[in-house]
C-alpha positions as CSV (number, residue, x, y, z in Angstrom):
1,X,-36.5,6.6,-2.2
2,X,-37.0,4.4,-5.2
3,X,-33.8,4.6,-7.2
4,X,-35.4,2.8,-10.1
5,X,-37.5,5.9,-10.9
6,X,-34.5,8.2,-11.1
7,X,-33.1,8.7,-14.6
8,X,-30.3,11.3,-13.9
9,X,-27.7,11.2,-11.2
10,X,-25.5,14.2,-10.6
11,X,-22.4,13.9,-8.4
12,X,-20.7,16.8,-6.5
13,X,-17.2,15.5,-5.8
14,X,-17.4,12.7,-8.5
15,X,-13.6,12.1,-8.4
16,X,-13.7,10.7,-4.9
17,X,-13.0,7.0,-4.6
18,X,-16.4,6.1,-3.1
19,X,-18.3,8.6,-5.3
20,X,-16.7,7.3,-8.5
21,X,-17.7,3.7,-7.6
22,X,-21.3,4.9,-7.3
23,X,-21.0,6.8,-10.6
24,X,-19.8,3.6,-12.3
25,X,-22.7,1.6,-10.7
26,X,-25.4,4.0,-12.0
27,X,-24.0,4.3,-15.5
28,X,-23.8,0.5,-15.7
29,X,-27.5,0.4,-14.7
30,X,-28.5,2.7,-17.5
31,X,-28.7,6.1,-15.7
32,X,-27.5,9.4,-17.1
33,X,-24.5,10.5,-15.0
34,X,-22.6,13.7,-14.7
35,X,-20.7,15.6,-12.1
36,X,-18.3,18.1,-10.7
37,X,-14.9,17.8,-9.1
38,X,-12.2,20.2,-8.0
39,X,-9.3,18.7,-10.0
40,X,-8.6,16.5,-12.9
41,X,-7.3,13.0,-11.9
42,X,-6.9,9.5,-13.2
43,X,-10.3,8.7,-11.7
44,X,-12.1,11.5,-13.5
45,X,-10.3,10.7,-16.7
46,X,-11.5,7.1,-16.4
47,X,-15.1,8.2,-15.8
48,X,-15.0,10.5,-18.8
49,X,-13.9,7.5,-20.9
50,X,-17.2,5.9,-19.8
51,X,-19.1,8.9,-21.3
52,X,-19.6,10.8,-18.1
53,X,-19.6,14.6,-18.4
54,X,-17.4,16.2,-15.7
55,X,-16.6,19.8,-15.2
56,X,-14.1,21.4,-12.8
57,X,-15.5,24.9,-12.1
58,X,-18.1,25.3,-9.4
59,X,-21.1,26.8,-11.3
60,X,-24.6,25.9,-12.3
61,X,-24.0,27.2,-15.8
62,X,-21.6,24.2,-16.3
63,X,-24.4,21.7,-15.7
64,X,-26.3,20.2,-18.6
65,X,-30.0,21.2,-18.6
66,X,-31.4,17.7,-18.1
67,X,-29.7,17.5,-14.7
68,X,-31.5,20.6,-13.6
69,X,-34.9,18.8,-13.8
70,X,-35.7,18.3,-10.1
71,X,-38.3,15.6,-10.8
72,X,-35.9,13.3,-12.6
73,X,-32.5,14.0,-10.9
74,X,-30.8,12.7,-7.8
75,X,-27.9,14.8,-6.5
76,X,-25.2,12.9,-4.6
77,X,-22.5,14.7,-2.6
78,X,-19.5,13.8,-0.5
79,X,-19.0,15.2,3.1
80,X,-15.7,16.6,1.7
81,X,-17.7,19.2,-0.2
82,X,-18.1,22.4,1.9
83,X,-21.6,23.7,2.7
84,X,-20.7,26.9,0.9
85,X,-20.3,25.1,-2.5
86,X,-22.6,27.0,-4.9
87,X,-23.8,23.9,-6.8
88,X,-24.7,22.1,-3.5
89,X,-26.4,25.3,-2.3
90,X,-28.4,25.6,-5.5
91,X,-29.7,22.1,-5.4
92,X,-30.7,22.3,-1.7
93,X,-32.4,25.7,-2.1
94,X,-34.4,24.4,-5.1
95,X,-35.8,21.3,-3.4
96,X,-33.8,18.7,-5.4
97,X,-33.4,15.2,-4.0
98,X,-30.0,15.7,-2.4
99,X,-28.3,12.8,-0.5
100,X,-24.9,12.0,0.9
101,X,-23.0,9.2,-0.7
102,X,-23.5,7.0,2.3
103,X,-27.3,7.4,2.2
104,X,-27.4,6.4,-1.5
105,X,-25.2,3.3,-0.7
106,X,-27.7,2.5,2.1
107,X,-30.6,2.7,-0.3
108,X,-28.9,0.4,-2.7
109,X,-28.0,-2.2,0.0
110,X,-31.5,-2.3,1.5
111,X,-32.8,-4.3,-1.4
112,X,-30.0,-6.8,-1.5
113,X,-28.1,-9.3,0.7
114,X,-25.5,-7.0,2.1
115,X,-22.0,-7.9,3.3
116,X,-20.4,-4.9,5.0
117,X,-16.8,-4.4,6.2
118,X,-16.2,-1.9,9.0
119,X,-13.0,-1.0,10.9
120,X,-10.5,1.9,11.2
121,X,-8.0,-0.2,9.3
122,X,-8.3,-2.9,6.7
123,X,-11.6,-2.0,5.1
124,X,-10.5,-1.6,1.5
125,X,-8.3,-4.7,1.3
126,X,-10.9,-6.8,3.1
127,X,-13.7,-5.5,0.9
128,X,-11.8,-6.1,-2.2
129,X,-10.8,-9.7,-1.2
130,X,-14.4,-10.5,-0.3
131,X,-15.8,-9.0,-3.5
132,X,-13.2,-10.9,-5.5
133,X,-14.0,-14.2,-3.8
134,X,-17.8,-13.9,-4.4
135,X,-17.2,-12.9,-8.0
136,X,-14.8,-15.7,-8.5
137,X,-17.4,-18.1,-7.1
138,X,-19.8,-16.5,-9.7
139,X,-22.2,-15.1,-7.2
140,X,-24.5,-12.2,-8.4
141,X,-22.5,-9.5,-6.6
142,X,-21.8,-5.8,-6.8
143,X,-18.9,-4.7,-4.7
144,X,-18.2,-1.1,-3.9
145,X,-14.5,-0.6,-3.1
146,X,-12.6,2.2,-1.5
147,X,-9.6,1.6,-3.8
148,X,-8.7,0.4,-7.3
149,X,-8.6,-3.4,-7.4
150,X,-5.6,-4.7,-9.3
151,X,-7.7,-7.6,-10.5
152,X,-10.3,-5.4,-12.1
153,X,-8.6,-2.1,-12.5
154,X,-11.7,-0.6,-11.0
155,X,-13.3,0.3,-7.7
156,X,-16.5,-1.5,-8.7
157,X,-17.0,-5.2,-9.2
158,X,-20.2,-5.8,-11.1
159,X,-21.5,-9.4,-11.6
160,X,-25.1,-9.0,-10.6
161,X,-27.3,-7.0,-8.2
162,X,-28.6,-9.5,-5.7
163,X,-25.6,-9.3,-3.3
164,X,-23.7,-6.1,-2.3
165,X,-20.3,-6.0,-0.7
166,X,-19.5,-2.5,0.8
167,X,-17.1,-0.7,2.9
168,X,-18.8,0.5,6.1
169,X,-17.1,3.8,6.6
170,X,-17.0,5.2,10.2
171,X,-16.0,8.7,9.0
172,X,-19.0,11.1,9.7
173,X,-20.8,8.0,11.0
174,X,-21.7,7.1,7.4
175,X,-21.9,3.4,8.1
176,X,-25.1,3.9,10.2
177,X,-27.1,4.2,7.0
178,X,-26.4,0.5,6.1
179,X,-28.5,-2.5,6.8
180,X,-26.1,-5.5,6.4
181,X,-26.9,-9.2,6.6
182,X,-23.3,-10.0,7.4
183,X,-20.9,-7.5,8.8
184,X,-17.4,-7.5,10.2
185,X,-15.3,-5.1,12.3
186,X,-11.6,-5.4,11.7
187,X,-10.4,-2.8,14.2
188,X,-11.5,0.1,16.4
189,X,-8.4,2.1,17.0
190,X,-8.9,5.8,17.7
191,X,-9.2,7.9,14.5
192,X,-11.3,10.7,13.1
193,X,-11.2,12.5,16.4
194,X,-12.1,15.7,14.6
195,X,-15.5,14.1,14.1
196,X,-15.8,12.0,17.3
197,X,-14.0,14.1,19.9
198,X,-12.6,11.1,21.8
199,X,-12.0,7.4,21.3
200,X,-15.0,6.4,23.5
201,X,-17.4,8.0,21.0
202,X,-15.8,6.2,18.1
203,X,-16.2,2.9,19.9
204,X,-19.8,3.7,20.6
205,X,-20.4,4.3,16.9
206,X,-19.1,0.8,16.1
207,X,-21.5,-0.6,18.6
208,X,-24.3,1.4,17.0
209,X,-23.2,0.0,13.6
210,X,-23.5,-3.6,15.0
211,X,-27.1,-2.8,15.9
212,X,-27.8,-1.9,12.2
213,X,-27.4,-5.5,11.2
214,X,-30.7,-7.1,9.9
215,X,-32.7,-9.5,12.1
216,X,-31.0,-12.9,11.9
217,X,-27.9,-11.3,10.5
218,X,-24.4,-12.0,11.8
219,X,-21.5,-9.9,13.2
220,X,-17.8,-11.0,12.8
221,X,-15.2,-9.3,15.0
222,X,-11.5,-9.5,15.3
223,X,-10.6,-11.5,18.3
224,X,-9.9,-9.2,21.2
225,X,-12.3,-6.4,20.3
226,X,-14.9,-5.5,23.0
227,X,-17.9,-6.7,21.0
228,X,-19.9,-9.9,20.9
229,X,-19.7,-11.8,17.6
230,X,-18.2,-14.6,15.6
231,X,-14.4,-14.2,16.1
232,X,-11.5,-14.4,13.7
233,X,-7.7,-14.2,14.0
234,X,-4.3,-15.6,13.0
235,X,-2.9,-18.6,14.8
236,X,-5.3,-18.2,17.8
237,X,-8.4,-19.9,19.1
238,X,-10.9,-17.8,17.2
239,X,-14.0,-19.3,15.5
240,X,-12.1,-18.7,12.1
241,X,-8.4,-18.7,12.3
242,X,-5.3,-19.1,10.1
243,X,-3.3,-22.1,11.2
244,X,0.0,-23.7,10.1
245,X,1.1,-20.4,8.6
246,X,4.4,-20.4,6.6
247,X,6.0,-18.2,4.0
248,X,7.2,-19.4,0.6
249,X,8.6,-17.1,-2.1
250,X,7.0,-14.1,-0.5
251,X,3.5,-15.6,-0.2
252,X,1.6,-17.0,2.8
253,X,0.6,-20.7,2.8
254,X,-1.9,-21.6,5.5
255,X,-5.0,-23.6,6.6
256,X,-8.2,-22.1,7.9
257,X,-9.9,-23.5,11.1
258,X,-13.7,-23.0,10.8
259,X,-16.6,-24.0,13.1
260,X,-17.2,-26.8,10.6
261,X,-13.7,-28.1,10.4
262,X,-10.3,-27.4,8.9
263,X,-10.1,-26.0,5.3
264,X,-6.6,-26.7,4.0
265,X,-4.1,-25.4,1.5
266,X,-4.7,-21.7,1.0
267,X,-2.2,-19.3,-0.7
268,X,-2.2,-15.5,-0.3
269,X,0.2,-13.2,-2.1
270,X,0.0,-10.0,0.0
271,X,2.8,-9.5,2.7
272,X,2.0,-8.7,6.3
273,X,0.1,-10.3,9.1
274,X,-2.5,-7.5,8.9
275,X,-3.2,-8.5,5.4
276,X,-3.4,-12.2,6.3
277,X,-5.9,-11.2,9.0
278,X,-7.9,-9.3,6.3
279,X,-7.9,-12.5,4.2
280,X,-9.2,-14.6,7.1
281,X,-12.3,-12.4,7.7
282,X,-13.1,-12.3,4.0
283,X,-12.8,-16.1,3.8
284,X,-15.0,-16.4,7.0
285,X,-17.8,-14.3,5.5
286,X,-17.6,-16.0,2.2
287,X,-17.7,-19.4,3.9
288,X,-20.8,-18.3,5.9
289,X,-22.3,-17.0,2.7
290,X,-22.0,-20.5,1.2
291,X,-19.0,-20.5,-1.1
292,X,-17.1,-23.8,-1.5
293,X,-13.6,-24.5,-0.1
294,X,-12.0,-25.3,-3.5
295,X,-13.4,-22.2,-5.2
296,X,-12.3,-20.0,-2.3
297,X,-8.8,-21.4,-2.3
298,X,-8.5,-20.8,-6.1
299,X,-10.0,-17.3,-5.7
300,X,-7.7,-16.2,-2.9
301,X,-4.6,-17.4,-4.8
302,X,-5.6,-15.3,-7.8
303,X,-6.1,-12.1,-5.7
304,X,-3.7,-9.4,-6.7
305,X,-4.4,-6.6,-4.2
306,X,-5.5,-3.0,-4.2
307,X,-3.5,-0.1,-5.7
308,X,-1.6,1.8,-2.9
309,X,-2.0,-1.1,-0.5
310,X,1.6,-2.5,-0.2
311,X,1.8,-2.1,-4.0
312,X,5.2,-3.1,-5.5
313,X,6.3,-0.5,-8.0
314,X,9.8,-1.9,-8.5
315,X,10.8,-5.4,-7.3
316,X,14.4,-6.6,-8.1
317,X,16.9,-8.5,-6.1
318,X,18.8,-5.3,-5.2
319,X,16.1,-2.7,-5.1
320,X,12.4,-2.7,-4.0
321,X,10.0,0.3,-4.1
322,X,6.6,-0.1,-2.4
323,X,3.8,2.4,-2.2
324,X,1.1,2.2,0.5
325,X,-1.9,4.3,1.7
326,X,-0.9,4.0,5.4
327,X,-1.8,7.2,7.2
328,X,-2.3,6.1,10.9
329,X,0.4,5.0,13.3
330,X,-1.1,1.5,13.5
331,X,-1.1,1.2,9.7
332,X,2.5,2.4,9.5
333,X,3.5,-0.2,12.1
334,X,1.7,-2.9,10.1
335,X,3.6,-1.9,7.0
336,X,6.9,-2.0,8.9
337,X,6.1,-5.5,10.2
338,X,5.4,-6.7,6.7
339,X,8.6,-5.2,5.3
340,X,10.7,-6.7,8.1
341,X,9.1,-10.1,7.7
342,X,9.8,-10.2,3.9
343,X,13.2,-8.3,3.9
344,X,14.8,-9.2,7.2
345,X,18.3,-7.6,6.9
346,X,17.8,-4.9,4.3
347,X,18.0,-1.1,4.9
348,X,14.6,0.6,4.7
349,X,13.9,4.2,3.8
350,X,10.4,5.6,4.4
351,X,8.9,8.7,2.8
352,X,5.8,9.8,4.7
353,X,3.3,12.5,4.0
354,X,1.1,13.2,7.1
355,X,-2.7,13.5,6.3
356,X,-4.7,16.2,8.1
357,X,-3.6,18.6,10.8
358,X,-6.1,17.2,13.3
359,X,-4.9,13.6,12.8
360,X,-1.2,14.7,13.1
361,X,-2.1,16.6,16.3
362,X,-4.1,13.7,17.8
363,X,-1.5,11.0,17.1
364,X,1.8,12.8,16.8
365,X,3.5,10.6,19.4
366,X,2.2,7.5,17.7
367,X,3.5,8.7,14.4
368,X,6.9,9.5,15.8
369,X,7.1,6.0,17.5
370,X,6.1,4.1,14.3
371,X,8.3,6.1,12.0
372,X,11.3,5.8,14.3
373,X,11.5,2.0,13.5
374,X,12.7,2.6,10.0
375,X,16.4,3.1,9.1
376,X,15.8,6.4,7.4
377,X,12.9,8.9,7.4
378,X,12.0,11.5,4.8
379,X,9.0,13.7,5.9
380,X,6.9,15.8,3.6
381,X,4.6,18.7,4.7
382,X,1.2,17.8,6.0
383,X,-1.5,17.3,3.4
384,X,-4.4,19.4,4.6
385,X,-7.3,17.9,2.6
386,X,-10.5,19.5,4.0
387,X,-8.8,21.3,6.9
388,X,-7.3,24.7,7.7
389,X,-3.9,24.8,9.5
390,X,-3.7,24.3,13.3
391,X,-1.1,26.5,15.0
392,X,2.0,24.6,16.0
393,X,1.0,21.5,14.1
394,X,3.6,21.0,11.4
395,X,5.8,18.2,9.9
396,X,8.8,20.0,11.6
397,X,7.1,19.4,15.0
398,X,6.6,15.7,14.1
399,X,10.2,15.4,12.8
400,X,11.6,16.6,16.1
401,X,9.8,13.8,18.0
402,X,11.1,11.0,15.7
403,X,13.9,9.2,17.4
404,X,16.1,8.5,14.4
405,X,19.4,10.3,13.5
406,X,18.7,9.7,9.8
407,X,15.6,11.9,9.3
408,X,14.9,15.0,7.2
409,X,12.1,17.3,6.2
410,X,12.0,17.8,2.5
411,X,9.8,19.1,-0.4
412,X,8.4,17.0,-3.2
413,X,10.9,18.6,-5.6
414,X,13.7,17.2,-3.5
415,X,12.4,13.6,-3.3
416,X,14.2,11.8,-6.1
417,X,17.6,13.5,-5.3
418,X,17.2,12.5,-1.6
419,X,16.4,8.9,-2.4
420,X,19.5,8.8,-4.7
421,X,21.6,9.9,-1.7
422,X,20.4,6.9,0.3
423,X,21.9,3.4,0.4
424,X,18.6,1.9,1.3
425,X,17.5,-1.2,-0.7
426,X,13.9,-0.9,0.3
427,X,12.0,2.4,-0.4
428,X,8.5,3.1,0.9
429,X,6.1,5.9,0.1
430,X,3.3,6.2,2.7
431,X,0.3,8.5,3.1
432,X,-3.3,9.3,2.1
433,X,-2.7,12.7,0.6
434,X,-1.3,13.4,-2.9
435,X,2.0,11.6,-2.3
436,X,0.6,9.0,-4.7
437,X,1.1,11.4,-7.5
438,X,4.9,11.3,-6.9
439,X,5.0,7.5,-7.2
440,X,5.2,7.4,-11.0
441,X,8.0,9.9,-11.0
442,X,10.0,7.9,-8.5
443,X,9.3,4.7,-10.4
444,X,10.5,6.3,-13.7
445,X,13.7,7.6,-12.1
446,X,14.7,4.3,-10.5
447,X,13.3,1.8,-13.1
448,X,16.1,3.1,-15.4
449,X,18.7,2.5,-12.8
450,X,17.5,-0.9,-11.8
């Protein structure tokens, strides 16, 4: 498909983080954009501020007539939209050009030098670091992010169209539509087993993704993964590795060992070894792309992070409130490691909202083990997203498995009162559901007290 010949782009599920980045991209490139979403959100409000018409009732009568011209309209949908959706059904039955979000992203990247970031954890942070570094080095880059960058207050970095930086999403095998020049794989832990069935199929999909790399392209892999490629790591013998790592005032200072020698004096302001690992692979890809040492060091020091990725909401000497998207046992453990590294002897309360019945069922023992590390645990009900309940799979079931005497199942309405009852100095909210909507209420309640 030649996207240049399309004038109108209509999105079904426009409020999704990946969909909204594409909407921003098309409107920046002069297309007419409109869409549907189920609920009003900060994302949909921001898109409406750009002049995008959005409606929230599923119905063809809601759609402006120009988007019903099949010769001039591309319809983009997210896999989160059910096949029974009436608008999606209409466009399919009337022979419109209808593509998944991932297929559209694939079309965009085919005509560019593409740098793709894959992995079950770390994609969004790594992609945002890499996009920021290339933009800081004034490269002609468009970066599609799976989160809102703190540097740009957007999920799209737009500084040209010759280079694309993208998240290569393993969900629904979406990343197999991409054709990257440089790609990395950060992790291959079991996840999305509702799609893959078992971990071996997930691993196979990452191997299939590695074969999507263009001829003469390069694959970077975290040291220890069962794939051949250029390796990276932290304080190890990888091709690219952080060395001489130390912490000063809550920031990492380190050097980078590369195949061409040692690059010195980097500063990185996100806590956690997992985030430091994300920074190393972003630096490795930017170095291979051709960015200079000095510019990369300045760019990394100026990186502010992604919203809901270890985001400080309150940060005082006596009280810290951090919000994070962690929704897998490995991610929760990584957050715990980061908190303990930065706040060694302080009491930590975690508030966790499980995401998906299937994920809770598949990893219940892992969730219990990772959550048991915290001093106190408050558990919310499972956020269902696209799923129907599974018999016996509940937050109460998970709570019973957590080995911690200070644990409790609560509702959102009880959150603030329960936090006030705690003597914890560090408060964490974790999860990929709608727990993020509670963050502003918690911040308001405790900003006044601190």
